[in-house]
N, CA, C and O atoms as a GROMACS GRO file, in nm:
protein
  568
    1UNK      N    1   7.601   4.288   8.864
    1UNK     CA    2   7.624   4.426   8.896
    1UNK      C    3   7.727   4.440   9.007
    1UNK      O    4   7.809   4.532   9.006
    2UNK      N    5   7.724   4.348   9.104
    2UNK     CA    6   7.821   4.353   9.212
    2UNK      C    7   7.961   4.327   9.161
    2UNK      O    8   8.057   4.389   9.208
    3UNK      N    9   7.973   4.238   9.067
    3UNK     CA   10   8.106   4.211   9.012
    3UNK      C   11   8.162   4.334   8.941
    3UNK      O   12   8.279   4.368   8.956
    4UNK      N   13   8.074   4.399   8.865
    4UNK     CA   14   8.120   4.516   8.793
    4UNK      C   15   8.162   4.626   8.890
    4UNK      O   16   8.263   4.693   8.866
    5UNK      N   17   8.088   4.647   8.997
    5UNK     CA   18   8.122   4.748   9.096
    5UNK      C   19   8.253   4.712   9.166
    5UNK      O   20   8.339   4.798   9.186
    6UNK      N   21   8.267   4.586   9.201
    6UNK     CA   22   8.391   4.543   9.265
    6UNK      C   23   8.510   4.558   9.173
    6UNK      O   24   8.617   4.600   9.216
    7UNK      N   25   8.491   4.522   9.045
    7UNK     CA   26   8.599   4.534   8.948
    7UNK      C   27   8.637   4.681   8.927
    7UNK      O   28   8.755   4.715   8.920
    8UNK      N   29   8.536   4.767   8.917
    8UNK     CA   30   8.561   4.910   8.900
    8UNK      C   31   8.637   4.967   9.020
    8UNK      O   32   8.730   5.046   9.004
    9UNK      N   33   8.596   4.925   9.140
    9UNK     CA   34   8.664   4.972   9.261
    9UNK      C   35   8.808   4.923   9.264
    9UNK      O   36   8.898   4.997   9.303
   10UNK      N   37   8.831   4.800   9.224
   10UNK     CA   38   8.967   4.746   9.224
   10UNK      C   39   9.054   4.820   9.123
   10UNK      O   40   9.171   4.847   9.152
   11UNK      N   41   9.002   4.852   9.007
   11UNK     CA   42   9.079   4.924   8.906
   11UNK      C   43   9.110   5.066   8.955
   11UNK      O   44   9.221   5.116   8.938
   12UNK      N   45   9.009   5.130   9.015
   12UNK     CA   46   9.031   5.266   9.064
   12UNK      C   47   9.136   5.273   9.175
   12UNK      O   48   9.206   5.373   9.187
   13UNK      N   49   9.148   5.169   9.254
   13UNK     CA   50   9.250   5.165   9.357
   13UNK      C   51   9.385   5.118   9.304
   13UNK      O   52   9.489   5.162   9.352
   14UNK      N   53   9.383   5.030   9.207
   14UNK     CA   54   9.508   4.973   9.156
   14UNK      C   55   9.585   5.073   9.070
   14UNK      O   56   9.708   5.072   9.073
   15UNK      N   57   9.518   5.158   8.996
   15UNK     CA   58   9.587   5.251   8.906
   15UNK      C   59   9.672   5.352   8.984
   15UNK      O   60   9.790   5.367   8.952
   16UNK      N   61   9.618   5.422   9.086
   16UNK     CA   62   9.705   5.515   9.159
   16UNK      C   63   9.819   5.446   9.233
   16UNK      O   64   9.930   5.498   9.242
   17UNK      N   65   9.790   5.326   9.287
   17UNK     CA   66   9.898   5.255   9.358
   17UNK      C   67  10.008   5.212   9.263
   17UNK      O   68  10.126   5.221   9.297
   18UNK      N   69   9.971   5.165   9.144
   18UNK     CA   70  10.075   5.122   9.049
   18UNK      C   71  10.153   5.242   8.997
   18UNK      O   72  10.273   5.231   8.973
   19UNK      N   73  10.089   5.356   8.980
   19UNK     CA   74  10.162   5.475   8.937
   19UNK      C   75  10.258   5.520   9.047
   19UNK      O   76  10.371   5.560   9.020
   20UNK      N   77  10.212   5.512   9.171
   20UNK     CA   78  10.298   5.551   9.282
   20UNK      C   79  10.419   5.461   9.296
   20UNK      O   80  10.525   5.508   9.337
   21UNK      N   81  10.406   5.336   9.264
   21UNK     CA   82  10.519   5.242   9.273
   21UNK      C   83  10.610   5.256   9.151
   21UNK      O   84  10.732   5.243   9.164
   22UNK      N   85  10.553   5.283   9.035
   22UNK     CA   86  10.631   5.287   8.912
   22UNK      C   87  10.717   5.413   8.901
   22UNK      O   88  10.828   5.408   8.847
   23UNK      N   89  10.668   5.525   8.952
   23UNK     CA   90  10.742   5.650   8.939
   23UNK      C   91  10.841   5.662   9.054
   23UNK      O   92  10.801   5.652   9.170
   24UNK      N   93  10.968   5.682   9.024
   24UNK     CA   94  11.066   5.693   9.134
   24UNK      C   95  11.048   5.826   9.209
   24UNK      O   96  10.997   5.924   9.156
   25UNK      N   97  11.092   5.824   9.332
   25UNK     CA   98  11.083   5.945   9.414
   25UNK      C   99  11.179   6.050   9.360
   25UNK      O  100  11.289   6.018   9.315
   26UNK      N  101  11.138   6.174   9.365
   26UNK     CA  102  11.222   6.283   9.315
   26UNK      C  103  11.328   6.317   9.419
   26UNK      O  104  11.301   6.316   9.540
   27UNK      N  105  11.446   6.346   9.373
   27UNK     CA  106  11.553   6.386   9.463
   27UNK      C  107  11.561   6.538   9.459
   27UNK      O  108  11.594   6.597   9.356
   28UNK      N  109  11.530   6.600   9.572
   28UNK     CA  110  11.523   6.746   9.576
   28UNK      C  111  11.640   6.809   9.648
   28UNK      O  112  11.644   6.931   9.663
   29UNK      N  113  11.733   6.733   9.694
   29UNK     CA  114  11.848   6.792   9.761
   29UNK      C  115  11.860   6.740   9.903
   29UNK      O  116  11.828   6.625   9.932
   30UNK      N  117  11.907   6.828   9.991
   30UNK     CA  118  11.930   6.788  10.129
   30UNK      C  119  11.798   6.774  10.204
   30UNK      O  120  11.692   6.808  10.151
   31UNK      N  121  11.804   6.725  10.325
   31UNK     CA  122  11.686   6.703  10.406
   31UNK      C  123  11.614   6.835  10.435
   31UNK      O  124  11.491   6.841  10.435
   32UNK      N  125  11.691   6.940  10.460
   32UNK     CA  126  11.629   7.070  10.485
   32UNK      C  127  11.551   7.119  10.365
   32UNK      O  128  11.444   7.179  10.380
   33UNK      N  129  11.603   7.094  10.245
   33UNK     CA  130  11.531   7.134  10.124
   33UNK      C  131  11.403   7.056  10.109
   33UNK      O  132  11.299   7.111  10.072
   34UNK      N  133  11.410   6.925  10.138
   34UNK     CA  134  11.290   6.841  10.129
   34UNK      C  135  11.183   6.889  10.225
   34UNK      O  136  11.065   6.895  10.190
   35UNK      N  137  11.222   6.924  10.346
   35UNK     CA  138  11.126   6.972  10.445
   35UNK      C  139  11.066   7.104  10.399
   35UNK      O  140  10.945   7.124  10.412
   36UNK      N  141  11.149   7.193  10.347
   36UNK     CA  142  11.098   7.323  10.302
   36UNK      C  143  11.000   7.306  10.188
   36UNK      O  144  10.896   7.372  10.185
   37UNK      N  145  11.031   7.219  10.093
   37UNK     CA  146  10.940   7.197   9.981
   37UNK      C  147  10.809   7.134  10.028
   37UNK      O  148  10.702   7.168   9.978
   38UNK      N  149  10.818   7.044  10.122
   38UNK     CA  150  10.696   6.982  10.175
   38UNK      C  151  10.608   7.082  10.246
   38UNK      O  152  10.486   7.082  10.228
   39UNK      N  153  10.669   7.168  10.328
   39UNK     CA  154  10.590   7.268  10.400
   39UNK      C  155  10.529   7.370  10.303
   39UNK      O  156  10.416   7.414  10.322
   40UNK      N  157  10.604   7.406  10.201
   40UNK     CA  158  10.552   7.503  10.104
   40UNK      C  159  10.434   7.444  10.027
   40UNK      O  160  10.333   7.512  10.006
   41UNK      N  161  10.446   7.319   9.985
   41UNK     CA  162  10.335   7.258   9.911
   41UNK      C  163  10.214   7.242  10.001
   41UNK      O  164  10.100   7.257   9.955
   42UNK      N  165  10.235   7.210  10.129
   42UNK     CA  166  10.123   7.198  10.223
   42UNK      C  167  10.055   7.334  10.242
   42UNK      O  168   9.932   7.340  10.251
   43UNK      N  169  10.133   7.441  10.249
   43UNK     CA  170  10.075   7.574  10.266
   43UNK      C  171   9.992   7.613  10.144
   43UNK      O  172   9.884   7.670  10.158
   44UNK      N  173  10.042   7.583  10.024
   44UNK     CA  174   9.966   7.616   9.904
   44UNK      C  175   9.839   7.533   9.900
   44UNK      O  176   9.733   7.584   9.864
   45UNK      N  177   9.848   7.406   9.936
   45UNK     CA  178   9.731   7.319   9.937
   45UNK      C  179   9.625   7.374  10.034
   45UNK      O  180   9.506   7.375  10.003
   46UNK      N  181   9.670   7.418  10.151
   46UNK     CA  182   9.575   7.473  10.248
   46UNK      C  183   9.508   7.599  10.196
   46UNK      O  184   9.389   7.620  10.221
   47UNK      N  185   9.582   7.684  10.124
   47UNK     CA  186   9.523   7.806  10.071
   47UNK      C  187   9.419   7.776   9.964
   47UNK      O  188   9.320   7.848   9.950
   48UNK      N  189   9.442   7.669   9.887
   48UNK     CA  190   9.349   7.637   9.780
   48UNK      C  191   9.227   7.559   9.829
   48UNK      O  192   9.116   7.584   9.782
   49UNK      N  193   9.247   7.466   9.922
   49UNK     CA  194   9.140   7.376   9.963
   49UNK      C  195   9.074   7.419  10.094
   49UNK      O  196   8.960   7.383  10.121
   50UNK      N  197   9.145   7.496  10.177
   50UNK     CA  198   9.092   7.534  10.308
   50UNK      C  199   8.958   7.604  10.306
   50UNK      O  200   8.872   7.571  10.387
   51UNK      N  201   8.935   7.701  10.216
   51UNK     CA  202   8.805   7.769  10.214
   51UNK      C  203   8.688   7.677  10.184
   51UNK      O  204   8.574   7.711  10.217
   52UNK      N  205   8.712   7.561  10.122
   52UNK     CA  206   8.603   7.469  10.096
   52UNK      C  207   8.552   7.404  10.224
   52UNK      O  208   8.433   7.373  10.234
   53UNK      N  209   8.640   7.384  10.322
   53UNK     CA  210   8.601   7.320  10.447
   53UNK      C  211   8.554   7.418  10.553
   53UNK      O  212   8.474   7.383  10.640
   54UNK      N  213   8.602   7.540  10.548
   54UNK     CA  214   8.564   7.641  10.646
   54UNK      C  215   8.518   7.767  10.574
   54UNK      O  216   8.592   7.866  10.570
   55UNK      N  217   8.399   7.765  10.518
   55UNK     CA  218   8.354   7.886  10.446
   55UNK      C  219   8.327   8.000  10.543
   55UNK      O  220   8.276   7.979  10.654
   56UNK      N  221   8.360   8.116  10.502
   56UNK     CA  222   8.332   8.236  10.582
   56UNK      C  223   8.214   8.305  10.518
   56UNK      O  224   8.215   8.339  10.400
   57UNK      N  225   8.113   8.326  10.598
   57UNK     CA  226   7.992   8.388  10.546
   57UNK      C  227   8.006   8.539  10.550
   57UNK      O  228   8.051   8.596  10.650
   58UNK      N  229   7.969   8.601  10.444
   58UNK     CA  230   7.975   8.746  10.438
   58UNK      C  231   7.833   8.799  10.446
   58UNK      O  232   7.745   8.759  10.369
   59UNK      N  233   7.812   8.887  10.539
   59UNK     CA  234   7.681   8.947  10.555
   59UNK      C  235   7.688   9.089  10.502
   59UNK      O  236   7.760   9.173  10.555
   60UNK      N  237   7.613   9.114  10.399
   60UNK     CA  238   7.611   9.247  10.342
   60UNK      C  239   7.476   9.309  10.374
   60UNK      O  240   7.371   9.253  10.342
   61UNK      N  241   7.481   9.420  10.435
   61UNK     CA  242   7.356   9.488  10.469
   61UNK      C  243   7.361   9.629  10.415
   61UNK      O  244   7.467   9.689  10.402
   62UNK      N  245   7.246   9.680  10.385
   62UNK     CA  246   7.238   9.816  10.335
   62UNK      C  247   7.153   9.897  10.431
   62UNK      O  248   7.043   9.857  10.468
   63UNK      N  249   7.205  10.007  10.469
   63UNK     CA  250   7.132  10.093  10.560
   63UNK      C  251   7.147  10.235  10.509
   63UNK      O  252   7.258  10.282  10.483
   64UNK      N  253   7.037  10.302  10.496
   64UNK     CA  254   7.042  10.439  10.449
   64UNK      C  255   7.095  10.528  10.560
   64UNK      O  256   7.056  10.515  10.676
   65UNK      N  257   7.182  10.615  10.524
   65UNK     CA  258   7.237  10.707  10.622
   65UNK      C  259   7.201  10.848  10.580
   65UNK      O  260   7.204  10.884  10.462
   66UNK      N  261   7.169  10.925  10.677
   66UNK     CA  262   7.138  11.064  10.648
   66UNK      C  263   7.269  11.140  10.628
   66UNK      O  264   7.361  11.128  10.708
   67UNK      N  265   7.276  11.217  10.524
   67UNK     CA  266   7.395  11.296  10.493
   67UNK      C  267   7.366  11.440  10.530
   67UNK      O  268   7.270  11.500  10.482
   68UNK      N  269   7.449  11.494  10.616
   68UNK     CA  270   7.431  11.630  10.662
   68UNK      C  271   7.549  11.712  10.614
   68UNK      O  272   7.664  11.679  10.641
   69UNK      N  273   7.520  11.818  10.544
   69UNK     CA  274   7.625  11.907  10.498
   69UNK      C  275   7.623  12.031  10.586
   69UNK      O  276   7.521  12.099  10.599
   70UNK      N  277   7.734  12.060  10.645
   70UNK     CA  278   7.745  12.180  10.726
   70UNK      C  279   7.838  12.276  10.654
   70UNK      O  280   7.954  12.243  10.626
   71UNK      N  281   7.788  12.391  10.626
   71UNK     CA  282   7.870  12.491  10.560
   71UNK      C  283   7.884  12.609  10.654
   71UNK      O  284   7.786  12.676  10.685
   72UNK      N  285   8.005  12.634  10.700
   72UNK     CA  286   8.022  12.747  10.791
   72UNK      C  287   8.004  12.879  10.717
   72UNK      O  288   8.039  12.892  10.600
   73UNK      N  289   7.952  12.974  10.786
   73UNK     CA  290   7.929  13.106  10.730
   73UNK      C  291   8.031  13.200  10.792
   73UNK      O  292   8.038  13.213  10.914
   74UNK      N  293   8.108  13.265  10.708
   74UNK     CA  294   8.208  13.359  10.755
   74UNK      C  295   8.158  13.501  10.724
   74UNK      O  296   8.130  13.535  10.610
   75UNK      N  297   8.149  13.580  10.827
   75UNK     CA  298   8.105  13.717  10.812
   75UNK      C  299   8.222  13.807  10.851
   75UNK      O  300   8.274  13.797  10.962
   76UNK      N  301   8.261  13.893  10.760
   76UNK     CA  302   8.370  13.984  10.792
   76UNK      C  303   8.312  14.103  10.867
   76UNK      O  304   8.227  14.176  10.817
   77UNK      N  305   8.359  14.119  10.987
   77UNK     CA  306   8.307  14.227  11.071
   77UNK      C  307   8.401  14.347  11.063
   77UNK      O  308   8.522  14.330  11.050
   78UNK      N  309   8.347  14.465  11.070
   78UNK     CA  310   8.433  14.583  11.066
   78UNK      C  311   8.515  14.595  11.195
   78UNK      O  312   8.470  14.556  11.303
   79UNK      N  313   8.634  14.650  11.183
   79UNK     CA  314   8.723  14.668  11.296
   79UNK      C  315   8.722  14.815  11.334
   79UNK      O  316   8.751  14.902  11.252
   80UNK      N  317   8.689  14.842  11.458
   80UNK     CA  318   8.687  14.979  11.508
   80UNK      C  319   8.801  14.997  11.606
   80UNK      O  320   8.823  14.912  11.692
   81UNK      N  321   8.872  15.106  11.594
   81UNK     CA  322   8.983  15.132  11.683
   81UNK      C  323   8.977  15.277  11.728
   81UNK      O  324   8.951  15.368  11.648
   82UNK      N  325   9.002  15.296  11.856
   82UNK     CA  326   9.003  15.433  11.908
   82UNK      C  327   9.146  15.486  11.913
   82UNK      O  328   9.166  15.605  11.935
   83UNK      N  329   9.244  15.398  11.894
   83UNK     CA  330   9.383  15.439  11.898
   83UNK      C  331   9.430  15.476  11.759
   83UNK      O  332   9.378  15.424  11.660
   84UNK      N  333   9.528  15.564  11.751
   84UNK     CA  334   9.583  15.592  11.618
   84UNK      C  335   9.658  15.468  11.568
   84UNK      O  336   9.697  15.382  11.646
   85UNK      N  337   9.676  15.462  11.440
   85UNK     CA  338   9.741  15.344  11.383
   85UNK      C  339   9.881  15.329  11.443
   85UNK      O  340   9.953  15.427  11.464
   86UNK      N  341   9.916  15.207  11.470
   86UNK     CA  342  10.044  15.178  11.533
   86UNK      C  343  10.142  15.129  11.428
   86UNK      O  344  10.105  15.062  11.332
   87UNK      N  345  10.269  15.163  11.450
   87UNK     CA  346  10.375  15.120  11.359
   87UNK      C  347  10.445  15.001  11.423
   87UNK      O  348  10.486  15.008  11.539
   88UNK      N  349  10.458  14.893  11.349
   88UNK     CA  350  10.524  14.773  11.399
   88UNK      C  351  10.666  14.772  11.343
   88UNK      O  352  10.687  14.777  11.222
   89UNK      N  353  10.763  14.764  11.433
   89UNK     CA  354  10.903  14.762  11.393
   89UNK      C  355  10.957  14.622  11.420
   89UNK      O  356  10.948  14.570  11.532
   90UNK      N  357  11.012  14.562  11.317
   90UNK     CA  358  11.070  14.429  11.331
   90UNK      C  359  11.220  14.442  11.324
   90UNK      O  360  11.274  14.493  11.226
   91UNK      N  361  11.288  14.396  11.428
   91UNK     CA  362  11.434  14.402  11.428
   91UNK      C  363  11.490  14.275  11.368
   91UNK      O  364  11.435  14.166  11.389
   92UNK      N  365  11.598  14.286  11.294
   92UNK     CA  366  11.659  14.165  11.239
   92UNK      C  367  11.718  14.081  11.352
   92UNK      O  368  11.752  14.131  11.459
   93UNK      N  369  11.729  13.952  11.324
   93UNK     CA  370  11.784  13.861  11.424
   93UNK      C  371  11.930  13.898  11.451
   93UNK      O  372  12.003  13.933  11.359
   94UNK      N  373  11.971  13.889  11.576
   94UNK     CA  374  12.110  13.921  11.607
   94UNK      C  375  12.202  13.816  11.547
   94UNK      O  376  12.162  13.701  11.527
   95UNK      N  377  12.326  13.854  11.520
   95UNK     CA  378  12.419  13.756  11.465
   95UNK      C  379  12.446  13.647  11.568
   95UNK      O  380  12.434  13.671  11.688
   96UNK      N  381  12.482  13.529  11.523
   96UNK     CA  382  12.505  13.420  11.618
   96UNK      C  383  12.620  13.453  11.713
   96UNK      O  384  12.715  13.521  11.676
   97UNK      N  385  12.610  13.404  11.835
   97UNK     CA  386  12.710  13.430  11.938
   97UNK      C  387  12.831  13.338  11.924
   97UNK      O  388  12.930  13.357  11.995
   98UNK      N  389  12.826  13.242  11.838
   98UNK     CA  390  12.938  13.150  11.822
   98UNK      C  391  13.003  13.175  11.686
   98UNK      O  392  12.939  13.227  11.594
   99UNK      N  393  13.129  13.139  11.672
   99UNK     CA  394  13.197  13.165  11.545
   99UNK      C  395  13.148  13.068  11.437
   99UNK      O  396  13.122  12.951  11.464
  100UNK      N  397  13.136  13.119  11.316
  100UNK     CA  398  13.096  13.035  11.204
  100UNK      C  399  13.212  13.005  11.110
  100UNK      O  400  13.198  12.928  11.016
  101UNK      N  401  13.328  13.067  11.136
  101UNK     CA  402  13.448  13.041  11.056
  101UNK      C  403  13.564  13.018  11.152
  101UNK      O  404  13.586  13.097  11.244
  102UNK      N  405  13.638  12.909  11.130
  102UNK     CA  406  13.759  12.880  11.208
  102UNK      C  407  13.874  12.878  11.108
  102UNK      O  408  13.879  12.793  11.019
  103UNK      N  409  13.966  12.972  11.125
  103UNK     CA  410  14.075  12.992  11.028
  103UNK      C  411  14.198  12.912  11.070
  103UNK      O  412  14.234  12.909  11.187
  104UNK      N  413  14.263  12.847  10.973
  104UNK     CA  414  14.390  12.777  10.991
  104UNK      C  415  14.486  12.828  10.883
  104UNK      O  416  14.442  12.889  10.786
  105UNK      N  417  14.618  12.803  10.899
  105UNK     CA  418  14.712  12.851  10.798
  105UNK      C  419  14.689  12.787  10.660
  105UNK      O  420  14.713  12.852  10.559
  106UNK      N  421  14.644  12.663  10.656
  106UNK     CA  422  14.629  12.595  10.528
  106UNK      C  423  14.483  12.586  10.482
  106UNK      O  424  14.454  12.515  10.385
  107UNK      N  425  14.391  12.656  10.548
  107UNK     CA  426  14.250  12.655  10.506
  107UNK      C  427  14.161  12.703  10.619
  107UNK      O  428  14.208  12.761  10.717
  108UNK      N  429  14.031  12.679  10.604
  108UNK     CA  430  13.937  12.721  10.708
  108UNK      C  431  13.816  12.628  10.707
  108UNK      O  432  13.785  12.564  10.606
  109UNK      N  433  13.749  12.622  10.822
  109UNK     CA  434  13.622  12.552  10.835
  109UNK      C  435  13.512  12.658  10.840
  109UNK      O  436  13.524  12.757  10.912
  110UNK      N  437  13.403  12.637  10.764
  110UNK     CA  438  13.288  12.726  10.768
  110UNK      C  439  13.166  12.645  10.810
  110UNK      O  440  13.146  12.532  10.765
  111UNK      N  441  13.085  12.704  10.898
  111UNK     CA  442  12.963  12.639  10.943
  111UNK      C  443  12.851  12.678  10.847
  111UNK      O  444  12.819  12.796  10.832
  112UNK      N  445  12.792  12.577  10.782
  112UNK     CA  446  12.685  12.601  10.685
  112UNK      C  447  12.554  12.546  10.740
  112UNK      O  448  12.555  12.458  10.826
  113UNK      N  449  12.443  12.596  10.691
  113UNK     CA  450  12.311  12.548  10.730
  113UNK      C  451  12.246  12.642  10.829
  113UNK      O  452  12.313  12.721  10.895
  114UNK      N  453  12.114  12.632  10.838
  114UNK     CA  454  12.040  12.717  10.931
  114UNK      C  455  11.981  12.638  11.047
  114UNK      O  456  11.921  12.698  11.136
  115UNK      N  457  11.996  12.508  11.049
  115UNK     CA  458  11.947  12.427  11.159
  115UNK      C  459  11.800  12.393  11.150
  115UNK      O  460  11.750  12.313  11.228
  116UNK      N  461  11.729  12.453  11.054
  116UNK     CA  462  11.586  12.425  11.039
  116UNK      C  463  11.564  12.350  10.908
  116UNK      O  464  11.525  12.234  10.908
  117UNK      N  465  11.587  12.418  10.798
  117UNK     CA  466  11.570  12.352  10.669
  117UNK      C  467  11.692  12.267  10.634
  117UNK      O  468  11.678  12.159  10.578
  118UNK      N  469  11.810  12.316  10.668
  118UNK     CA  470  11.934  12.244  10.640
  118UNK      C  471  12.008  12.224  10.771
  118UNK      O  472  12.020  12.315  10.852
  119UNK      N  473  12.058  12.104  10.790
  119UNK     CA  474  12.130  12.074  10.914
  119UNK      C  475  12.263  12.148  10.915
  119UNK      O  476  12.321  12.177  10.810
  120UNK      N  477  12.310  12.178  11.034
  120UNK     CA  478  12.440  12.242  11.046
  120UNK      C  479  12.547  12.146  11.000
  120UNK      O  480  12.541  12.026  11.028
  121UNK      N  481  12.647  12.200  10.928
  121UNK     CA  482  12.755  12.116  10.878
  121UNK      C  483  12.880  12.201  10.863
  121UNK      O  484  12.876  12.311  10.808
  122UNK      N  485  12.992  12.149  10.913
  122UNK     CA  486  13.121  12.218  10.898
  122UNK      C  487  13.180  12.176  10.764
  122UNK      O  488  13.190  12.058  10.734
  123UNK      N  489  13.220  12.276  10.684
  123UNK     CA  490  13.276  12.250  10.552
  123UNK      C  491  13.420  12.299  10.550
  123UNK      O  492  13.448  12.412  10.590
  124UNK      N  493  13.511  12.214  10.502
  124UNK     CA  494  13.652  12.249  10.493
  124UNK      C  495  13.677  12.317  10.360
  124UNK      O  496  13.642  12.263  10.254
  125UNK      N  497  13.738  12.434  10.365
  125UNK     CA  498  13.774  12.507  10.244
  125UNK      C  499  13.926  12.529  10.249
  125UNK      O  500  13.973  12.605  10.333
  126UNK      N  501  14.002  12.464  10.160
  126UNK     CA  502  14.148  12.478  10.164
  126UNK      C  503  14.190  12.615  10.112
  126UNK      O  504  14.120  12.676  10.031
  127UNK      N  505  14.305  12.662  10.159
  127UNK     CA  506  14.361  12.788  10.110
  127UNK      C  507  14.419  12.766   9.972
  127UNK      O  508  14.448  12.653   9.931
  128UNK      N  509  14.434  12.876   9.899
  128UNK     CA  510  14.495  12.867   9.767
  128UNK      C  511  14.641  12.826   9.784
  128UNK      O  512  14.708  12.873   9.876
  129UNK      N  513  14.692  12.740   9.697
  129UNK     CA  514  14.832  12.699   9.711
  129UNK      C  515  14.924  12.818   9.685
  129UNK      O  516  14.888  12.911   9.613
  130UNK      N  517  15.043  12.815   9.745
  130UNK     CA  518  15.137  12.926   9.721
  130UNK      C  519  15.180  12.928   9.574
  130UNK      O  520  15.178  12.824   9.508
  131UNK      N  521  15.218  13.043   9.524
  131UNK     CA  522  15.261  13.049   9.383
  131UNK      C  523  15.390  12.969   9.364
  131UNK      O  524  15.465  12.950   9.460
  132UNK      N  525  15.416  12.924   9.243
  132UNK     CA  526  15.539  12.849   9.220
  132UNK      C  527  15.660  12.940   9.234
  132UNK      O  528  15.648  13.062   9.216
  133UNK      N  529  15.775  12.884   9.266
  133UNK     CA  530  15.894  12.969   9.282
  133UNK      C  531  15.930  13.037   9.149
  133UNK      O  532  15.900  12.985   9.041
  134UNK      N  533  15.991  13.150   9.160
  134UNK     CA  534  16.031  13.224   9.040
  134UNK      C  535  16.135  13.146   8.963
  134UNK      O  536  16.215  13.073   9.021
  135UNK      N  537  16.135  13.163   8.834
  135UNK     CA  538  16.233  13.094   8.751
  135UNK      C  539  16.372  13.152   8.778
  135UNK      O  540  16.384  13.272   8.801
  136UNK      N  541  16.476  13.070   8.777
  136UNK     CA  542  16.611  13.123   8.801
  136UNK      C  543  16.648  13.221   8.689
  136UNK      O  544  16.602  13.208   8.576
  137UNK      N  545  16.732  13.321   8.722
  137UNK     CA  546  16.771  13.417   8.618
  137UNK      C  547  16.853  13.349   8.510
  137UNK      O  548  16.925  13.252   8.537
  138UNK      N  549  16.843  13.397   8.389
  138UNK     CA  550  16.919  13.334   8.280
  138UNK      C  551  17.069  13.356   8.302
  138UNK      O  552  17.109  13.456   8.362
  139UNK      N  553  17.151  13.263   8.256
  139UNK     CA  554  17.296  13.280   8.272
  139UNK      C  555  17.344  13.404   8.192
  139UNK      O  556  17.284  13.440   8.092
  140UNK      N  557  17.453  13.466   8.238
  140UNK     CA  558  17.502  13.585   8.164
  140UNK      C  559  17.551  13.546   8.025
  140UNK      O  560  17.600  13.435   8.003
  141UNK      N  561  17.537  13.639   7.934
  141UNK     CA  562  17.579  13.613   7.796
  141UNK      C  563  17.731  13.619   7.787
  141UNK      O  564  17.789  13.707   7.852
  142UNK      N  565  17.801  13.534   7.714
  142UNK     CA  566  17.947  13.538   7.705
  142UNK      C  567  18.001  13.648   7.620
  142UNK      O  568  18.123  13.662   7.606
   0.00000   0.00000   0.00000
């Protein structure tokens, strides 16, 4: 029995060693590439095998909680006034104090946007080109 165990152990050790010697090393490129591949394979190995060595225990507990529903009550109360009804007058906003159009001979800049929903932006609008020159008069008839 001891011989069989020793022989089995020798075969189990000899097979991986002979495979390791028989298979040539892979050429993966430069030294930096080799290091990167080695670190990546080590990281994957740690993700797969690490939880087996350091198990994290999960404690799940159940506790009944009281659920409280609060519903606010809205009561519309009557409004009493001793004053006569008042008229509210809303005045339109005054025009801006700065110019929104700057005129040039060949066009103009217009300020667009309201500053709240749309940002202020100056837009160039060119003037219409001048009309083409009039055609020369036809030569006199002979």
